[in-house]
Steps between C-alpha positions, in 0.01 A plus 500: 500500500343317195652685209262356248200653680646838577720578201776606741859514368707282748827673390388857570467599860181683598441737792180320584677167517802636693258637758308170502832325599562748778154446650549121496294426190582223243389677180847599379776366281877450549573839336273672752661316793845585372417876506323465837792308662759747365334767710430270794866401514589850624154632598300224655272767653316523167317169560381633840390819342299306241320299760437803720347680204272215422377495855443876491297468188278227643443686824421824317241331280343336796484830672347687206241233442416429858511842663463746219241307281700516178432193296659586174872460442708590203844327559751634252832324466347202671772256387465125537246350746625373831367485855254766623402625155288818495172337394541219762550750779217735386251227432571342844383817655241609243395209266355739239828677450615570138868484417685575177864392470721697260852421380696558197651155520286282268617178661411631853146570385452170328630317804262688722208426268585123520553494878266752667117504528235725666257419771146443360378846611807691391669588172854460381670605184857520351625774273822502301576878507781737604495768765629736239155495325244576777216548262535142368500374851188690595320389191592140536426489877149648432389168390509385863520814714222761540694826482198696639586338828823519710796293392826426668788553252793286618855607384717270709874500410420590140563873467870455526494343155372832350782736418473877546493557125179286489314747727413270792309783672285569206426132459374467852292817468337367187413182676345672792307737270309194371373379836217612717521717815561292802755287304841451650857474366733252684868532418809309614817624348866411535683786689815675389568659844427219753797273521649701210817298469326172483224638268756636258666156483167330440413740228845463327500126511137477372561748219812317385298170482168613365374673183232675701675761710394625847509859646463516877358824653525689824211583733419831349500354150261217607276757679457687174295206358227588754470867373127584483408211738443495874784313665353269766644372830857590548551614141797369309715291731776250494324164523640274766413180679236636738161377624172577317283480816337826594668666796753208497855567615771519234692173484841477333541197274875548493593191705306251294622658170858511611485131594377421147775697345762341722398157385522603134804723471677567833511767767626784277177512311292453812674794663356729243157427638585530863357845576231581760242579237489179309547476121338727253342346192442833325293817525122440537208728483121491452323807340133562450325674215249745658177637353667823396797308344745677737634448849285615789631740765744337732408341831197306383389240752487178322296338776753207531419392151842541366755440763848412362503161333782309683643164430484240771841325541518164350 
């Protein structure tokens, strides 16, 4: 990472750069890699979770743009650019897509500005802002997004950085109050009740190493973020290595993942993945804001528009 262009502090580890290392990126410093490796030494699954999350995000964006006609994306907590960035996926499906990346890490935003560009027919912007100030996000994003039309609000592995005292549910509600009916909220959140023992260890090690603390949540706590919205597909589910294809059979990714882990850290770590359901990368959910601003009666037929978004192995 070119320090002179981004203003990044190479001695202070950053959540964005630690994540970048886990997904195989190169935009990180020795301090970031040291934190990442301290967790990977005991919990090599974290690197797999990061890659699975990235794949889920890409396939969700592709699905929303291609099959639901949403061509505006507000990606909050976007981090450092890597493969399958939101605008690249969206504009490959709908070239006129508009995307705004938001992060509170100034270096991440500056690096994205230097590296990423839009298609000629689309729009792309970068906003240094914090999820704790939704009104500033909405105001800044309005330079690029038309908030009279539906927007996909992407909160992927970012809400765990918001502590309970900071009113995470209120923050999300304020964001969704500023978008048009037909907009969707996409959440991926680290779980506290799936692989609880491993999750607790990840949380403890991360919080010891980083200034910015994490707070994992259980399924009911994650579901609360969708209050007032219509949950689509299977609702809030534990995301796993499944297939996106409509009507496709569920495929466990466990064997391939376990092989990767065995190569890196031995059979003990791999054994933690060896269940029949594959490996969870967090709770996922998609909620839609309806015309009345509240959920419709249950049992609505979505006409196949929103089948569960499932990650293809590999």
